[in-house]
N, C-alpha and C positions, 0 to 999 in steps of 0.2 A: 504494500500500500504506500501511497505517496506521503501521507501524514501518519503520525502515531494514532493509535486507536482512540475513539471517543472516550473510552474508560480511563484513558490517561490525560487527554487534552480537555475534555469537557466542552468542546465546541464542535459545531458543524460548519459547512463551508458554503458560502453564497457568492455567485459570480455576478458582477454588475459592469455596465459600461462605465468608462472613466467620465463620461458626460454626466453621470448621476452621482459621482463621488462627493462633490461639494455638498449637495443636499443630504446625502447619507450621513456624512460627518456631522452636519449641523442638526438634522432632524431625525435621523435614524431611518428605518425601513418600514414601510407599510405595504400591504399587499397590492394596492392600486395606485402607487405613487409614481409610476413610470409610464411614459407614453406607450411603450410596447405592450403594456397590460391590455389597453383597449384595442390597439391596432393589430396585435399578433396573437393574443392568448385568451381573451375573455370568452369568446364564443366557444372555443375549444374546451376550456374548463367547464363551462356550463353544460356542454354536450356530455362530457364524462360524468358530471354530477347528476345529470338527468337519468343516467343508467346505473347509478350507484345501488349496491345491494341494500336490502332492508336492514341487514345486521350492522351496517356501518353507522356509528353514532351521528346524530344530526349536526354536531359541531364540526365534523370533518367535511369540509367543503373546499374543493379545489379552487372555486371562484374567489375564495377569500384567503388563499394561502400564499405565503412567501415560500419559495422553493429553495432548498438547500441540499447538499450532499453529505452523506456520512463520511465519505472518503473518496479517493480516486485511485484507479489502478496505476501501476507504475507508469511514469512518463506521460501524464495526460496532455492533451493538446487543447490549449485555450485560445480563444479568438484574440487577435491583436486589439489593443486599446480597451482592454478590460481589466478588472481588478478582482483579485481573489480575497475574500473577506472571511475571517473566522468570526462566527457569531455564537453567543451564549443563548441558550433557549430554556424555556420552561418545558421540561419533559412531559408534563401532564397535558400540555396543549399542542402536542405534535403527533403526527401520524407518518408511517413509512409505507411506501408502495414501490412497485417495480417500474421504474421509469422506462425500461425497454418496451413495455407493453404500450404505454402512451405514445412513445416516439414512433412506433410502427404505424400509428394511426394519424399522426399530425399532418404529414405531407398530403395524403389523400384528402383529409378534411379541408385543408387550405386550397388545394388545387381543384376540388370538385366543381367550383363555380366557373372554371374556364372550359369552354365548349370541348376542346380536344381532350380534356381530362374528365369529362362527365361520367365516364364509366367507373370513376373512383367511388361514386355513390353505391354501386353494387358491392364493392369491396367493404365500404363502411358498414353497410347494412348486413353483411354476412360475417366476414373475417373480423371487421372492426368491432362488432358487438361482442364477439367471443373474446377479443383482446381486452375489451373493457371489463367483461366478467372476470377474466383472469387478473386484471389489474386490481380490481377491488377485492376479489376472492383471495389473493395472496398478500393483501395489505394487512397491517396490524398497527397497534399503538406503538409509539416510540419505546415505551417502557417494556412492552412485550418483546419487541425486537431486541432489546438489550439482553433478554433471556434466551431467545431462540436464534438470534443472529442471522436472520434472513439476508441481511446486508452483506454477509460473507459467503453466501452460496454462489456457486458458479451460475452465470446467466441472470442474476438478480442485481440490477443496478439501482440501488436504494436511493430514492428521492425522499427527502424529508419535507412534509407539508407542515410548515410552521404556521400555526393558527393563532398568532398573536403578533403585535408590532414589536420591532426590535429597537430599543432606545440606543442612542449613540454610544453610551458607555458600555454597551454589550457587543460592540463591533471593533474588530482589530484588522487593520490592513496588513495582509501577508505578502501579496505579490501584485506588481503591476506588470501586465503583459504588454511589452513594447516591441512592436514589429517582430512578433513571434519569439522574443526573448522573455523568459520568465525571470523577473528581477524582484528581489526583496525591496522593501521601501528604501533601505539604506543603499543598496546597489543602484537603484533608480536615481536617487539623489546624487550619488557619486558620478553618474554619467551626465545628468542633465542640469545639475545645480552647481557645477564647478565655478568658482569665482574667477578663475584665470581665463575663461573663454572670452 
């Protein structure tokens, strides 16, 4: 794993664009405080919520979640101009699910409105519904996951649905991704904030 285990660090990891970093540092993180929430994800989250199992607690709602990762496999690839944040969470208000299942449905969901991709609707209504059932069926509370460790199973890419706001004091900047270089905050400052430039 890229980081030490949660049982040692007590944090999960959130990726954000550097364009949001000032607001994050000043105000923390809320589920709907980024433009991408409305433009890229809101409808998708609502679709998955609509097909949620009856056994999932009502407070577990993708449409109101901040997404984080338990950890990353060795040598993760991050997008340039993003930041990796360590966030402290309330374990009682978090849920864990297999992001792989949601990811397999995202592109067809987005592309279905384009005429040449309209056959994606058939995929969504057949394979997609099964993926959603598996997504919710293999999900569990954060605390249960710490006992069962689904996040460490092969093929289970654990996403943490953080169902509370994250205040600035519970956020630490770990890395800034600069042109595909993964730099610690100190390394980034050493490159870009040299006084002799």
